[in-house]
TIDREN-740128 format. One record per residue (C-alpha): residue in three letters; x, z, y. Coordinates in steps of 0.001 Angstrom, whole numbers, plus 500000, padded with zeros to 6 digits. Example, Ala and Ser with C-alpha at 12.3 -4.5 7.8 and 13.67 -1.06 7.14 Angstrom:
# residues 2
<atom><type>ALA</type><xx>512300</xx><zz>507800</zz><yy>495500</yy></atom>
<atom><type>SER</type><xx>513670</xx><zz>507140</zz><yy>498940</yy></atom>
# end
This chain:
# residues 53
<atom><type>MET</type><xx>500000</xx><zz>500000</zz><yy>500000</yy></atom>
<atom><type>THR</type><xx>501373</xx><zz>499075</zz><yy>503387</yy></atom>
<atom><type>GLU</type><xx>501506</xx><zz>501409</zz><yy>506369</yy></atom>
<atom><type>THR</type><xx>498777</xx><zz>499372</zz><yy>508044</yy></atom>
<atom><type>ALA</type><xx>496507</xx><zz>499708</zz><yy>505032</yy></atom>
<atom><type>LYS</type><xx>497119</xx><zz>503462</zz><yy>504923</yy></atom>
<atom><type>HIS</type><xx>496012</xx><zz>503836</zz><yy>508530</yy></atom>
<atom><type>GLU</type><xx>492982</xx><zz>501590</zz><yy>508069</yy></atom>
<atom><type>ASN</type><xx>491769</xx><zz>503798</zz><yy>505210</yy></atom>
<atom><type>SER</type><xx>492476</xx><zz>507065</zz><yy>507046</yy></atom>
<atom><type>THR</type><xx>489614</xx><zz>509046</zz><yy>508454</yy></atom>
<atom><type>PRO</type><xx>489623</xx><zz>512432</zz><yy>510154</yy></atom>
<atom><type>GLU</type><xx>487986</xx><zz>513925</zz><yy>507038</yy></atom>
<atom><type>ILE</type><xx>490688</xx><zz>512567</zz><yy>504732</yy></atom>
<atom><type>GLU</type><xx>493443</xx><zz>513719</zz><yy>507064</yy></atom>
<atom><type>ALA</type><xx>491885</xx><zz>517216</zz><yy>507253</yy></atom>
<atom><type>ARG</type><xx>491710</xx><zz>517346</zz><yy>503454</yy></atom>
<atom><type>ILE</type><xx>495366</xx><zz>516305</zz><yy>503227</yy></atom>
<atom><type>ARG</type><xx>496332</xx><zz>519087</zz><yy>505652</yy></atom>
<atom><type>LYS</type><xx>494405</xx><zz>521649</zz><yy>503573</yy></atom>
<atom><type>ILE</type><xx>496095</xx><zz>520496</zz><yy>500358</yy></atom>
<atom><type>GLN</type><xx>499502</xx><zz>520664</zz><yy>502021</yy></atom>
<atom><type>GLU</type><xx>498785</xx><zz>524234</zz><yy>503163</yy></atom>
<atom><type>ILE</type><xx>497784</xx><zz>525223</zz><yy>499615</yy></atom>
<atom><type>ARG</type><xx>500994</xx><zz>523622</zz><yy>498342</yy></atom>
<atom><type>ARG</type><xx>503063</xx><zz>525618</zz><yy>500846</yy></atom>
<atom><type>ARG</type><xx>501358</xx><zz>528889</zz><yy>499875</yy></atom>
<atom><type>CYS</type><xx>501903</xx><zz>528213</zz><yy>496167</yy></atom>
<atom><type>ARG</type><xx>505536</xx><zz>527325</zz><yy>496779</yy></atom>
<atom><type>ASP</type><xx>506054</xx><zz>530585</zz><yy>498661</yy></atom>
<atom><type>LEU</type><xx>504481</xx><zz>532600</zz><yy>495850</yy></atom>
<atom><type>LEU</type><xx>506606</xx><zz>530914</zz><yy>493203</yy></atom>
<atom><type>ARG</type><xx>509735</xx><zz>531359</zz><yy>495292</yy></atom>
<atom><type>ASP</type><xx>509279</xx><zz>535130</zz><yy>494929</yy></atom>
<atom><type>GLY</type><xx>510411</xx><zz>534904</zz><yy>491333</yy></atom>
<atom><type>LEU</type><xx>507336</xx><zz>534334</zz><yy>489210</yy></atom>
<atom><type>SER</type><xx>508633</xx><zz>533047</zz><yy>485903</yy></atom>
<atom><type>ALA</type><xx>506882</xx><zz>530682</zz><yy>483547</yy></atom>
<atom><type>THR</type><xx>506407</xx><zz>533467</zz><yy>480996</yy></atom>
<atom><type>GLU</type><xx>504558</xx><zz>535761</zz><yy>483415</yy></atom>
<atom><type>HIS</type><xx>501596</xx><zz>533417</zz><yy>483814</yy></atom>
<atom><type>GLY</type><xx>500009</xx><zz>534905</zz><yy>480675</yy></atom>
<atom><type>ASP</type><xx>499665</xx><zz>538237</zz><yy>482457</yy></atom>
<atom><type>PHE</type><xx>497259</xx><zz>536590</zz><yy>484879</yy></atom>
<atom><type>LEU</type><xx>495300</xx><zz>534671</zz><yy>482262</yy></atom>
<atom><type>TYR</type><xx>495021</xx><zz>536992</zz><yy>479248</yy></atom>
<atom><type>ASP</type><xx>494267</xx><zz>540658</zz><yy>478634</yy></atom>
<atom><type>GLU</type><xx>496284</xx><zz>543018</zz><yy>476419</yy></atom>
<atom><type>ASN</type><xx>494504</xx><zz>541621</zz><yy>473332</yy></atom>
<atom><type>GLY</type><xx>495432</xx><zz>538025</zz><yy>474141</yy></atom>
<atom><type>LEU</type><xx>491887</xx><zz>537145</zz><yy>475164</yy></atom>
<atom><type>PRO</type><xx>491102</xx><zz>535218</zz><yy>478352</yy></atom>
<atom><type>LYS</type><xx>490318</xx><zz>537453</zz><yy>481324</yy></atom>
# end
């Protein structure tokens, strides 16, 4: 897609959605930067019996 085509398809709603997604990405990046390891994700998803929370 060319730059011209990108701008032709852009609307304020799409641009606002892109900004929101970028903000979510930044917040997730900051959380992961604090040292959350791949093995700790189970603590958020499963209880002590291994069942979904």
